[in-house]
Residue, then its C-alpha position, 0 to 999 in steps of 0.5 A: m522652453a529651450t530653443v534655437e537662440v534660447d537656452g531652456l528644456l529638453n526633453v528629445k536626444d537622438k542615439d549622437g546625444n545630438v538634440n535634433t528634434i525639440y518638443p515642449i513640455t507644458k508647466a503642467e506636466l512637468v508639475e506631473g513629473l516632480k510627484t511624489m510616488g503614490g503608496a499601493s493600498a490593499s485594493a489599489a495600485g501606486k502611482a509613479g512617482l518621485v520618493p518621498a523624503p525621509a523624515a528625521g530619524k528615519q535613517t534605519s528605515f526602508l521605503r515600503g509599499d504605501g510610500t512610508w518610511v518604514v521599519p521591517a519587522n524583526t529579522t533578528y533570527a534566534a538559533m532552532t530549539g532542540a527537540t528533547t525525549s517530551a517536546a517538540g523544538k521550534a524553528g530557527l537558525a542553525p546552531a554555530p558549529a566549535a571549532g573542531a566539529a567539521t565531522r559531526y552533523l546536527r542533531s535534532d536536540g541542536t546540538w553538533q555530534v558523531p552519529p553514534d554508528t559511523n558503519t555504512t556497510y549492510s548486510a543481505a536482509t532476512t527473515s528476521a533483520a532488516g539487510l539491503m536486497s539481495a541478488a537473489d531476491k532481487t532476481k525473485l524479485n524480476g519474476i513476478a509479473t507486473g501488477a501482480t498481487k499477492t494470492t492467498v490459498d486455503s491451507a485447510l478445506s473450507s466451505t466461508s474461505a473468502n480466499p481468492v484461491q478458495n476450496k469452496v467447490v472442491k469440498a462440496e464434491l469431496d461432501k459428495k463422497l463416501p469417507l474411508a473411514g465410511g458411512t451411510m451411503t444414500g442410493a444404490i451403488a453399482m459394481g460393475s462386475k467388482k469384487i467388493t472384498g476384505l469383509a468382516t464376520p457379520t455379527a447382525t442379519a442385515d451384515a453383508a456376508t464372505k462366500g467362504y462364511v457362507d460357504t461354511a454355514i451350510t456345509p452341514v446342510k447340504n452333507i444331509t442332505d446329500q444321504i437325503e432323497f424324498v419322493f414327492g406326489v399327490d394322492s388321495t389325500g394330497p401331496y406327500i413327500k416320502e424318505i426313500 
């Protein structure tokens, strides 16, 4: 160990490079500092130390974390394998484009090609063709409230519909009404002093009849009664009717 009179080892310098304090170093400390690094394992960390000397023939090896000199696993990669119509491709390096392929793009089959359609101008979408959204459609879209969903409205009366806008209630009420095509009443009808018009000529005893039909039917009887006078009375033989 160096002293102020004897040359030896030093272990501390000040910032100017001048020794201002000398600390003794023991042999054990010196030996410990000269130990080779301890490699790490799957369950234990390594220890600091000197790099282990590589053996002869290890000039292309690399120091691994376990403290040994080894050649890394294969780091040579082949070009990608392109896909076909029946087989998937394989990962790899992009193949080098040939001269003159500066404006080409790598296709999934592994070759550099010009896209089949260089036209990047698109028309507005229609109901039958894909395309860009038109300004009119965007205006309509902006008019839809946030969170709105499609509402299906029944196009025909149904008693079993499960659509959001159902007409089951409407149908149930309509089923209570008498169709214009006719039907059977289940209760009396109060006409409220209104007329029933357009009746057909009755053919059955229970058919309704118009005033004109009734007037025509009773005219002969009325004509007869207008010409005959009767006397009603009672005598010793009982009630009687006499024509005058």
